[in-house]
Phi, psi and omega in degrees: 000127178285138177299131185295338177296337182243023185276088179276159178307320179296320180291326177297312180299318180298321177293316180295325181299337181289340186238337187236129179267135176072204179058044184302321181296315183293320178297320182295319181291320179288329177295317178297317182298321181290318179295325180296331179289320177297319179299316182299318183295341180256007172285126187266345182271177179296348181296343181304317183289335185276341183280115180254151180293146172277099181293152190241135174249117177262132182241119180179158181294167179296144174076020179258357172117011183299306183295317183299322179297314182294319181294315179294326178298318179295320179294318178301318185272359186049048186250148173297139187220135172223143177246131176230160177249119186301329182292346180273348181274155175230157179295151178304131183106342177261159177285131180143187182281137174272155188296332180295341181299333181290326177289323177294321177298318180299315180297322178296318176299317181295319178298319180297318180298314183292316181301317182296322178292319178293324178297324179294324180292328182259009189301319183298313179297318181297317180300321178297316181294323180296314179302317180297318179296315181295320177297320179297326179289324179281311182225093182301141179294152177295130178260127182293130180254156174291146179298134181273161180297138178098350176245144172283157180300320183296316180295320180296316181296322179296321180292318179294324178297319178297314178295321180296316180296316178298316178299318182294319180297316180297318178299319181294322177296318180287333175298317175300320180293324178295314182295323182276355179074020182288334183239030184300333184278346184294141181270136174225161176258129180229158175256126177236154183281138175226130180290134175280059183267218183086009179274118181260151177261121180242140176122162181259190175084007181236137177278174187298319182295319180294322177297318180297315182295319180293316179298317181295320180297315179296320179295327179284328182285316183296139182295146175269127184264151174264128182243129179274136178221143176258115183221167176288160179298324178300315181289324179299321178302316182292312183297314182287325181298318181297316184289315181291323177299316180299326180291332186273347183255148180268108185295330177295320177293318179299316182297314181296316180293323182293319179299314180297320180296316179295318182296319189263337183233356186294146178233125175247123180256114181259103181272162176058034181294338176295336185284345177251011178274152176075016179277181175078017181279149180296139180085359181290151179198189178072206186293343185265006188297334187254016183299314177292328178297321177298317179302318183287332175286328179289328188307304180300327180291315180290325177292323181123114179208170178266128180241131178282131172231171182287350178260356180136179182274134180240139174261132188266009185304323188245017172285138177273124179253127177240113179257152182212152175190159180284325181052049178280319183261299178282164177243156175308326180293347178281345174291156181296145187304322183296323182282324174304319184292340180273000175235074188290335181266117180248129183230127177260123179270139183284148171291150185280138178263173177297324177296321177300315181302317181298314181293321182299321185282345187245319194266319184303156179300328179252029180305148183302321180300318180291326178295316180291324176301315177295316181299311181287330177295336179293343177261011181064033177236133181258148179228139176225148180248126176286156182300321180296323178296318178296319179296319180294320180297313180300316180300314182292319179297317178296320182292320178296319177299320181294319190269335182250282180207134182278105177249020176063217185292345178298335180298331179298325177300315180297315183293316181293326177297315178297322184290322190253001182304313181297322179296314181296327179288323187280346178275130006255005184293299187277328178251110187280171178301146180071007177285160180235123181253131179245127178264114184254170178298321181295321180294320178296316178298318181295316183282326188249352184302323181294333182296320180290326182283328180279112182281340180272083187249027186301329181289346180256005180269123179284000000 
């Protein structure tokens, strides 16, 4: 991760290039948007509050990298990120998700990010506490007893000191064994906290936020029970570390920090925004009746408003919104003018070429070929793809997209799965450990040639 103090637009694009092929214009615009947020946070005058993010509208077919760009951008910035589909929302008053839920999702993501960061800070203390709990289960500490009749106090104390020293030495030896994982398989009984939840809310007349608040209130009121479990020491370490870490962090501080993080660095990706464009026409009905209503509900959130969440009130003024859609049928101009104005940066993503497919399958850090190499390598079998084979895979995937349905880079998943299914099935019985499998152009043509000839490819369309 690059230090955010030095996160220049060029560095952001360089990071995105590791995972996404092409789409230089889109990368450039999101890189500027991300750097502008850092710049705003370093403005020292009152103008800081006035500077609002330039929200981005990405226009492009499915599978060209819209979602991946936004997701990778959030990872680079270590920012809370949530993806929603505009078509899943309904206008207030209709059954379905209300648009404010995406902001609540973002805050939840932010709380998880901050909580994880805080847990890392207290990890050492938590691990020490976990060791003590496991040691107590294995070798309970010596409890000082009152002197019994017939012994002098001095003799009793000397005997107890000897027992205590022996006990402590034994405990320290076992502490080393626990740290080194030498006794991870041994079973012990531990007590872990379990919420006495399972309370469901039944009945209508409550909005989503009220339901969340009521559920949260009931969970806080109900007593937390201790449940005994017999588990291995390895499992006990995981269960207890989570519990002990939670005890050491201040949740009020986490919530405050998470709200601030979501407000200043949060990214909300609104996909399929074209599906709610062009609504509100006279005579409209059925499932599309509330499309314009959804746009009008989105407007105040994108403009900047206060939204209630179970962790507190969040202001959406400085959240970066990235909307995306294919716009095959509707046009960006079919969105209501007010919403169009809230996405001033428009980026058109290019359709993928055969050359792009070749690069996608070979170059990114998470390329499919590298994923399969790692997957098959877990069985101690190596696989390699010849350059001619990669060109042929790219050619066939591109051709299928042209002739059947263009699903962009996702077609490569279909093609690679079909190509390697038999190999994955044969490991480890037919293909033994330490074997080496080579994927050649001829093998690709043999396995996938029929796909291009067969026009009825519905089973292979994702």
